[in-house]
C-alpha positions, 0 to 999 in steps of 0.5 A: 500500500502506498503512502497516499493510500495509508494517509487516506480517510474514509467516512462510513455513513451508517453503523449497521451490518453493512457499515460495520463490515465496510469499516472493518475491512477498510481498517484491516487494510490500514485505512483510517476509518470513521463511522457516523451513526445517527443512533446511540448504538451500532448494529442497525436493524439488529438491536436489543433492549431491556424490559423488566429484567428481560433482554429483548431482541427487536426481531428474530434474525436467524441465518443459514450455514450458506451465509458465509459472509455473515459468519465471516463477520462474526469471526472477525468480531470474535463472537462466532462461538456465540451462535448455534448452528444446527448439525442438520436442517431440521424444522418442526411444523405445527398446526392448530389441530394438533397435526405436525410435520417435520422437515429434516434433510438427509445425508445425500449431496444437494439437491438430493438431500431434501428428497427424504424431507419431502417424502416424509412430510406428513402435512402433504398428501403423497401426490402433493409431495411428488408435485413439490419434488417436480416443482423443486427440480424445475426451480433448480433449473432457473437462473436467478440472474436472468432479468426476466425473472425479476418481472415474474411472481413466485406465486404464479410460477408455482401455480403453473407448476402444479402447486395447489393451496396446501403445498403453497401454505405448508411448504413454499410459504414457510421459507419464501415469506420468512426469507423475503418478508413478502407474501408468496404471491407478491414475491419476485421470482428471481429472489425466491429462486435464489433463496430456494436454489442456494439454501434448500437446493444447493449444498447439502448443509446450506439450509442448516439454521443458525441462531444467536446464543446472546442478545443481538445488541451484544453479538453485533453492536457492542462487539463491533464497537469494541473491535473497531475502537481497539483497532484504532478506528473512530465511531461517532454515535448520535452523529447525523450525516446530512449530505455528501458533496463532491470532493468527496465531502460529508456534512455531519450535524451541519459541519463539513467533514473532508474525506478521501472516500465515502461509503453511504450504508443507510436504508434506501430512503435515507440514502436518497436524501444524502447522496447528490444528483451527480452521484446517483441521477436515478436515486428518486427511483429507489422509493419504488423499492418501498418497505415491508414490515415485520411484527414480533409478538413476545409472550412470557409464561410462568411455566414452560410450554414447549421444549422446541427451540423454534418451530414453524406453523401452518394455518395459524397467524403464528408463522415462526416461534422461537424460545428466547428464554435463555437468551433473554435472561429469564430465570423462571417460566418461558419466553416465546417470540413470534415472528410475523413476516410480511406483516402489513395486516398486523403492523397497526393493530393495537397490542391488546387486539394482537394479544386476543389473536396470538395468545389463543393461537399459541395455545392451539399450537402448544396445549401446555400453554392453556394451563400456563399464565401469561406473565407479560405480553408485548409487541415490537414492530419494524415498519421498514424491516426490508424493502419490498422484494416484489416483481420489478424490485431487482431492476431498482437496486443500484450498484455499489459504485456511483457516478461520483468518484469516491462515493459508494453505496452499501446496504442489503437493498443494493444490488448484492445478488442476495435478498434483503438479509444480514448476509446481503448487508455484510456482502454489500459492505465488503464490496464497498470496501473493495471499491474504495481501495481500488479507487484510492489506488487508482487515485494514487497512480493518477488514473481513474480505476473505475 
C-alpha cells in the first residue's frame, strides 16, 4: 500500500451490518476509518433492549450455514462461538389441530438431500409431495440472474407448476415469506429462486439454521464497537450525516467533514436524501423499492410450554416461534417470540387486539400453554424491516459504485445478488470496501480505476 493510500480517510455513513463490515475491512487494510451513526448504538436493524429484567431482541434474525459472509463477520468480531448452528436442517411444523410435520434433510449431496424431507412430510398428501419434488427440480433449473425473472411472481410460477393451496401454505410459504418478508404471491421470482436454489437446493448443509446464543445488541453492536475502537478506528454515535458533496465531502450535524472516500450504508430512503444528483441521477427511483414490515409478538409464561427451540406453523397467524428464554435472561417460566413476516395486516393493530389473536393461537399450537399464565405480553414492530422484494424490485437496486468518484453505496437493498438479509448487508459492505481501495489506488497512480 502506498503512502497516499495509508494517509487516506474514509467516512462510513451508517453503523449497521453493512457499515460495520465496510469499516472493518477498510481498517484491516490500514485505512483510517470513521463511522457516523445517527443512533446511540451500532448494529442497525439488529438491536436489543431491556424490559423488566428481560433482554429483548427487536426481531428474530436467524441465518443459514450458506451465509458465509455473515459468519465471516462474526469471526472477525470474535463472537462466532456465540451462535448455534444446527448439525442438520431440521424444522418442526405445527398446526392448530394438533397435526405436525417435520422437515429434516438427509445425508445425500444437494439437491438430493431434501428428497427424504419431502417424502416424509406428513402435512402433504403423497401426490402433493411428488408435485413439490417436480416443482423443486424445475426451480433448480432457473437462473436467478436472468432479468426476466425479476418481472415474474413466485406465486404464479408455482401455480403453473402444479402447486395447489396446501403445498403453497405448508411448504413454499414457510421459507419464501420468512426469507423475503413478502407474501408468496407478491414475491419476485428471481429472489425466491435464489433463496430456494442456494439454501434448500444447493449444498447439502446450506439450509442448516443458525441462531444467536446472546442478545443481538451484544453479538453485533457492542462487539463491533469494541473491535473497531481497539483497532484504532473512530465511531461517532448520535452523529447525523446530512449530505455528501463532491470532493468527496460529508456534512455531519451541519459541519463539513473532508474525506478521501465515502461509503453511504443507510436504508434506501435515507440514502436518497444524502447522496447528490451527480452521484446517483436515478436515486428518486429507489422509493419504488418501498418497505415491508415485520411484527414480533413476545409472550412470557410462568411455566414452560414447549421444549422446541423454534418451530414453524401452518394455518395459524403464528408463522415462526422461537424460545428466547435463555437468551433473554429469564430465570423462571418461558419466553416465546413470534415472528410475523410480511406483516402489513398486523403492523397497526393495537397490542391488546394482537394479544386476543396470538395468545389463543399459541395455545392451539402448544396445549401446555392453556394451563400456563401469561406473565407479560408485548409487541415490537419494524415498519421498514426490508424493502419490498416484489416483481420489478431487482431492476431498482443500484450498484455499489456511483457516478461520483469516491462515493459508494452499501446496504442489503443494493444490488448484492442476495435478498434483503444480514448476509446481503455484510456482502454489500465488503464490496464497498473493495471499491474504495481500488479507487484510492487508482487515485494514487493518477488514473481513474473505475
